[in-house]
C-alpha positions as CSV (number, residue, x, y, z in Angstrom):
1,M,2.1,10.1,58.5
2,K,4.9,7.6,59.6
3,V,3.9,4.0,60.4
4,A,5.8,1.6,62.3
5,I,5.1,-2.2,61.6
6,L,6.2,-4.8,64.0
7,R,7.8,-7.9,63.0
8,F,8.0,-11.3,64.9
9,P,9.1,-14.7,63.9
10,G,6.0,-16.0,62.1
11,T,4.6,-12.7,61.2
12,N,3.3,-12.9,57.4
13,C,1.2,-9.7,56.9
14,E,4.1,-6.9,57.4
15,F,4.7,-6.4,53.7
16,D,0.9,-6.3,52.9
17,T,0.5,-3.7,55.7
18,Q,3.4,-1.9,54.2
19,Y,2.1,-1.8,50.8
20,A,-1.3,-0.7,52.1
21,F,-0.2,2.5,53.8
22,E,2.2,3.4,51.3
23,K,-0.4,2.9,48.9
24,L,-2.1,5.8,50.6
25,G,0.9,7.9,50.6
26,H,2.5,7.4,54.0
27,T,6.1,6.2,55.1
28,C,6.5,2.9,56.7
29,E,9.3,1.4,58.8
30,L,9.4,-2.2,59.8
31,V,10.6,-2.9,63.3
32,W,12.1,-6.2,64.6
33,H,10.7,-7.7,67.6
34,E,14.0,-7.6,69.4
35,E,14.4,-4.0,69.2
36,T,13.8,-2.2,72.6
37,A,12.7,1.2,71.0
38,L,10.3,2.4,68.3
39,P,11.4,4.9,65.7
40,E,11.2,8.6,66.3
41,G,8.5,10.8,64.9
42,I,6.1,8.0,64.4
43,D,2.3,8.7,64.1
44,L,0.9,4.8,64.2
45,V,2.2,1.5,65.4
46,V,0.5,-1.5,63.6
47,V,0.9,-5.1,64.9
48,P,0.2,-7.1,61.7
49,G,-1.3,-10.4,61.2
50,G,0.5,-13.9,60.8
51,F,1.1,-16.5,63.2
52,S,3.8,-15.1,65.5
53,Y,6.1,-17.8,67.0
54,G,3.7,-20.2,65.2
55,D,0.9,-19.7,67.4
56,Y,2.3,-22.1,70.0
57,L,0.9,-22.2,73.4
58,R,-1.7,-19.6,72.6
59,S,-1.9,-17.1,69.7
60,G,0.0,-14.0,70.7
61,S,1.0,-15.4,74.2
62,I,4.8,-15.4,73.2
63,A,4.9,-12.5,71.3
64,R,3.7,-10.1,74.2
65,F,7.2,-10.9,75.9
66,S,9.1,-9.7,73.0
67,P,11.4,-6.6,73.8
68,I,9.6,-4.1,71.4
69,M,6.1,-4.6,73.3
70,Q,7.3,-2.8,76.2
71,A,8.1,0.1,74.0
72,V,4.6,-0.3,72.5
73,K,3.0,-0.1,76.1
74,I,5.0,2.9,76.9
75,Y,3.8,4.4,73.4
76,A,0.3,3.6,74.0
77,E,0.2,5.0,77.6
78,K,1.3,8.2,76.2
79,G,-1.7,8.4,73.8
80,G,0.1,6.9,70.7
81,K,-2.1,5.1,68.3
82,V,-1.9,1.5,68.1
83,L,-3.6,-0.8,65.6
84,G,-3.6,-4.7,65.9
85,I,-4.8,-6.6,63.0
86,C,-5.7,-10.6,63.3
87,N,-2.6,-11.8,65.2
88,G,-1.8,-8.3,66.1
89,F,-5.4,-8.2,68.0
90,Q,-4.3,-11.3,69.6
91,I,-1.0,-10.0,70.8
92,L,-2.6,-6.7,72.3
93,T,-5.3,-8.8,74.2
94,E,-2.4,-10.9,75.5
95,A,-0.5,-8.0,76.5
96,G,-3.1,-6.5,78.3
97,L,-3.5,-3.4,75.9
98,L,-7.0,-4.5,74.9
99,P,-9.5,-6.3,77.0
100,G,-10.7,-9.8,76.5
101,A,-9.2,-12.8,74.8
102,L,-9.3,-14.5,71.3
103,K,-10.1,-18.3,71.4
104,R,-10.3,-21.1,68.8
105,N,-13.2,-20.5,66.4
106,E,-16.5,-22.1,67.4
107,N,-16.5,-24.6,64.5
108,L,-12.6,-25.4,65.2
109,H,-11.9,-24.7,61.5
110,F,-9.7,-21.8,60.0
111,I,-11.9,-19.5,58.3
112,S,-10.8,-17.6,55.1
113,K,-13.1,-15.4,53.1
114,H,-14.6,-12.0,52.6
115,Q,-17.0,-11.2,55.4
116,T,-19.3,-8.3,55.8
117,L,-18.9,-6.1,59.1
118,C,-21.2,-3.5,60.6
119,V,-19.6,-0.3,61.8
120,V,-20.8,0.0,65.5
121,S,-18.9,3.2,66.5
122,N,-17.1,5.7,64.5
123,D,-16.3,8.2,67.2
124,N,-12.7,7.1,67.1
125,A,-9.3,7.9,65.2
126,F,-9.9,4.5,63.3
127,L,-13.4,4.4,61.9
128,N,-14.1,8.0,61.7
129,Q,-14.2,8.1,57.9
130,C,-17.0,5.4,58.0
131,S,-20.8,5.9,58.9
132,K,-22.3,4.2,61.8
133,G,-24.3,1.3,60.8
134,E,-22.3,1.1,57.3
135,V,-21.6,-2.4,56.0
136,L,-18.2,-3.2,55.0
137,N,-16.7,-6.1,53.2
138,I,-13.3,-7.0,54.5
139,P,-11.3,-10.4,54.2
140,I,-11.1,-12.7,57.4
141,A,-8.4,-15.4,57.7
142,H,-8.1,-16.9,61.3
143,A,-8.5,-19.9,63.4
144,D,-8.5,-18.2,66.8
145,G,-10.8,-15.2,66.3
146,N,-13.6,-16.1,68.8
147,Y,-13.6,-13.1,70.7
148,Y,-14.5,-13.7,74.5
149,I,-15.1,-11.4,77.3
150,D,-17.2,-11.7,80.6
151,E,-20.6,-10.3,81.1
152,A,-19.1,-7.3,83.3
153,G,-16.4,-6.8,80.6
154,L,-19.0,-6.5,77.8
155,K,-21.2,-4.1,79.8
156,K,-18.1,-2.1,80.0
157,L,-17.2,-2.2,76.4
158,E,-21.0,-1.3,75.6
159,E,-21.1,1.6,77.9
160,N,-17.8,3.1,76.9
161,G,-18.5,2.5,72.9
162,Q,-15.5,0.4,72.7
163,I,-17.2,-1.9,70.4
164,L,-16.4,-0.9,66.7
165,L,-17.2,-3.7,64.4
166,R,-19.6,-6.6,64.5
167,Y,-19.9,-9.5,62.1
168,C,-23.2,-9.4,60.0
169,D,-24.8,-10.1,56.9
170,E,-25.1,-7.9,53.8
171,K,-28.0,-6.4,55.3
172,G,-26.4,-5.7,58.5
173,N,-28.2,-8.1,60.6
174,W,-25.6,-9.6,63.1
175,L,-24.0,-12.9,62.1
176,N,-22.2,-15.6,64.3
177,V,-19.2,-16.3,62.2
178,N,-16.9,-17.9,64.7
179,G,-18.5,-17.7,68.0
180,S,-17.5,-14.2,69.3
181,V,-19.2,-12.8,72.3
182,S,-22.0,-10.2,71.0
183,Y,-20.6,-10.8,67.2
184,I,-17.6,-8.5,67.9
185,A,-15.1,-8.4,65.3
186,G,-13.1,-5.2,66.6
187,I,-12.8,-3.3,69.8
188,C,-10.6,-0.3,71.2
189,N,-9.3,0.6,74.6
190,E,-11.1,3.0,77.0
191,T,-9.1,6.0,75.8
192,K,-9.7,5.0,72.2
193,N,-5.9,5.1,70.7
194,V,-5.5,1.2,71.0
195,F,-7.4,-0.5,68.2
196,G,-7.9,-4.5,67.5
197,L,-9.8,-6.3,64.8
198,M,-9.7,-9.7,63.3
199,P,-10.6,-8.9,59.8
200,H,-7.7,-7.5,57.4
201,P,-8.4,-4.1,56.0
202,E,-5.0,-4.1,54.2
203,R,-6.3,-6.9,52.2
204,A,-9.1,-4.7,50.8
205,L,-7.6,-1.7,49.2
206,E,-8.2,-2.7,45.4
207,S,-11.2,-3.8,43.6
208,I,-9.7,-6.6,41.7
209,L,-9.0,-8.2,45.1
210,G,-12.6,-8.0,45.9
211,S,-13.1,-4.9,47.9
212,Q,-11.8,-1.3,48.5
213,D,-13.5,-0.8,51.8
214,G,-10.2,-1.2,53.6
215,I,-9.2,2.2,52.4
216,K,-11.8,4.0,54.2
217,M,-10.8,2.3,57.4
218,L,-7.0,2.9,57.3
219,K,-7.3,6.4,56.0
220,G,-9.1,7.2,59.5
221,F,-5.8,7.5,61.0
222,E,-5.1,10.5,58.8
223,A,-7.4,12.8,60.5
């Protein structure tokens, strides 16, 4: 599998993401935000975490206008798989590739810790290696991870199976971590080829770092 990993000014998880996919045996190519085309023959685009443009104005709101994002939109419209992690999730919502928005955490603090998540839907290219209801331990690190969508939008997400992950405790009970509507930690688009989540699966590949649950998540794209 060939993975294109985007880079914006302020991105800081591109090398973590590259390490993760290369550890799983895949080829990666870093793509600077000023490029106007994606590499040929790619199987997945990843918009990684960080603080694109310093999170000025609003997280992801400037990066959405970078030249490479037009190529990402075209790629997604043709059915190409796109994964946004943390700031990447924020960028995808700002770009209109995913519904909803990410707001400041309810407690107004940056949150950085390992967090348990419940797999809500595995009928997609991202979480097909996971079991529905499975509890995963994945790090989070964000100040603007409070997912918001209106009631009509939430109903649509639920009806279409677009809610992928919810924050929970170790027993799988929903947990309010940052104020997110319906405890949402990750979603996908209607056609289930664009995915976004606030937690960092690329940081959960080795037991020495606290969890290997990210392997199962990222390997889903191999199927």
